[in-house]
N, C-alpha and C positions, 0 to 999 in steps of 0.2 A: 459298642459295649466291650468288645474284645480289647480294643485299644485302651479304654479306661481301666480295665482289669490289669493290663500290663503296666500301666503307669502307676497304679496303686501298689502292685508288687514291688516295683522299683523303689518307690518312696519308702515302703515298709522296710525293705532291705537296708537302705542307707540310713534310715532312722536308727537302726541298731548297729550299723557299720562303724559309727564313730567310736564305739566301745571295743568291739572285736568281731572279726569276720574270717571264716576259713574257706569260703568259696564265693564265686562271683557269677553274675549272669552274663552270658555271651549272647550278643544280638545277632539274629539272622533275619531272613525275609519274612518268616512266619511267626516264630515264637522265641522265648528266652530258653536257652539250654545251659544247664549248670556245668561248670568245669572246675577242676582244682586250680587254685591260685596261691600265690605267696601270701602267707598270713599277715594281715595288717595289725600291728600291735602298738599300743600307746606305751611309751617307755615308762618304767617304774618311776613314780614321782619322787620318792625318797632318794633313789640313786642319782636321778638326773639333777635334782636340786643340789645334792652334795657335790657333784662333779662340776656343775656350772651354775653357781649361785648368782642371781641377779639382784643387785642392791642399788636402790636410788638414794643417793646421799645429798642432803641439803643442810645449809647452815645460815642462821640469821644472827647478825651481829649489829649492835648499836652501842656507840660509845662517844665520849667527848674528847676533843683534841684541841690543842692550843695553836696548831698550825695546819690549816686545811690543805694547803698546797703540798706541804711536805708529806702529810699522811697519804694524800692521793698518789704522789710520786712513788712512795714506798709500795703501796698496794699494786700500782701499775707494774712496778718492777717485779714483784712476786708473781704476778699473773704471767708476765712474759717468760720468766724463768721456768715456770711450770707448764708452759705450752697452752695456756688458756687465752681467753679473750673477754673483753668487757662488752656485755650485751646491751646494757643501757646505763646512762649516766645523767642524773638529774640534780640540779642545784636549786636551792630555795633560800630566800632571805626574809626573815620575819622581823618583828619589832625588836627582839633582843637575842636573836639566834640566826646564824647562817649555817645551813646544813647541805650535805651532799649525799645522794643515794646511788649506789652502784649495784647492778646485777651482773655477776661474773659467772662464766662457765669454765670449768677446769676438768681435764681428764681425771676420771675417778681414781686412777692409780696415784695421782698427785694430790688428792684431796687433803690428806693429813699433813703433808709437807706444807701446802699453802696455808692451811689453818694455823699451823704452828708459827709460820713466819709472820702472819698478821697479828695473832693474839699475843705473841711475845713482846710486842711493842706497846701494848695497852695495859694500863694499870688497873682500870676498873671498867666493867661493862654494864650498861643499862640493861642490855639484853644479850644473852649468849645461848643460842639454841642450836643443837646439832641433832639431825634426824636421819636414821637409816631405815629405809622401808624395803622389806624383802618382797619382790614381785616374781620370784622364781616359779611358784605354782601357777600364777596367772599366765606367765610366759609359756610354760609347757602346755597348759590347756589350750591356749590360743593356737599354738603351732599344730597340735593334734587336730583340733577342729578345722583349721585352715586346710590341712592335708586332706581331711575327709571331704570337705566341700569341693576342693579341686578335683578329687576323684569322681565325685557326684556330677560335677560339671562335664567331665569327659564322657560319662555315661549318657547324659542328656544330649550331648552333641552327637553321639553315636545313634541315639534314638531318633534325633532330628533327621539324620540322613536316611532313616528308614520310614519316615512319615509318608503316608499314602495320599493324604489330601490336605487342603488348606487348614481345616479345623484342627487336625492333629498337629500341624506345624505351629499354629498360633498357641495352642495349649502348652506345647513343649517350650516355645520361646518365652512364654510368660514365666514358666518355672525357671528357665535359664536366667532370666533377668533378676529374679529374686535371689538366686544362688550367687550371681555375680555381685549383687549389692552386699550380701553377707561376706563374701570373700574380700571385697574392697574395705569393708568396715573392719574386719579382723586384721588385714594388712596394715591399715592406718594405725590401729591400736598397737600392733607389734612395733611399727616404726617409731611411734611415740615413746614406748617403753625402752626400746633400744637406745634412743637418743638420751633419755633421762638416766639410763644406767651408765652409758659411756661417758657422759659429761655431768659432773656434779655441779650444783648451783649454790652460789654464795649471794645472799642479800645483805649488803653492808650499808649501814646508815651512820655517818659520823658528822659531828656538828661542833661549832664553836660559839660560846656565849658572848654577846656584845656587852662587855662590862660597862662601857662608857655610858650606856643608856640607863644603867641601874644606879649610878651615883647621883645623890641628891645635890642640887645646886645650892650655893651659898646665898645668904640673904642679900649681900651686896650685889651679887650677880643678877639676882632677880630684880633689884631696884634699877640697875643699869639697863636691863632689858625692857623694863617698864618705861624708862625715859626715851629709849630709842623707839619704842612702840608709839608713844605719844607724839614724838616728832614726825614719825612717818604718817600718823593720822592727820596732823596739821598740814603736812605737805600735800597729802591727797586732797584735803579740803580746798586749798588754794588752787590746785590743779583743776578741781571740779568747777570752781568759779570761772576760771579761764575758758573752760569749755562752753559756759553759758553766759559769756559777757554781754551779748546783745540783749538777752532777757533782763539782765541786771541793769543795763543802761536804760532800757525802756521803763522799768519799774521805778528807777531813781528819778527820771524826768517826770513821770506821772505823779509821783509823790510831791515833787517840787511845785508843779503847776497846781495841784490840788491845794497845797498849803497856801500858795499865793492867792488863790481864789477865796479861801476862807478869810484871809486877812483883809481883803477888800470889802467883804460883806460886813466884817466887824466895824470898819471905819464908817460905813454908812449908818 
């Protein structure tokens, strides 16, 4: 019961510790003793956000071009000049349209320069969307909670070294496992946000219409195509007969003999 009471006190302390704490529990062989410690403070959100703002920038562009290869070469040049890279490149050919879709990552400091370079060459956009998402507050919250969880992990490790039996060890290790999962989750989210903030994303879709497929054919052209189609059909018919010539020969001989037999009967 005494161990459970200690564990409860520790959990209660760190449940409030993510907000503010002015003292800590020091572990010894018998009980927790309080001692003064450095105050853990979460930085002021407003001042932290103003000093280190975290912005995720994205752009979605879709437009028509008359020269796919030239447009791609221009975009690739802008990406290289601005120290970015092409993350994905997909081409698609439809009935009357050839398109290419690029996903590009650019250092956020070069976002506007890259955007201007691409858009200055385009007369009209089907889609032009620019998004700036402020994740500063989420970033600060994650960092503060991660710091508190790491401190709690250290406390449990200290408690584990003082465990007196297997039951106590298992209970502490179970709590440690949960804490480490939360730490890894918050670290993963922070890493994701840092990547999105550091590198802006461009989703660019450009295409060329295949005009030749949309032009109606003349009447004379249609007649000539019909003649060619008929000739091809006749050729296929004769080729089919060649493939079954034994059957044709048997049928012809059978018809000849049958006709000859009928003629003999008529004479009688």
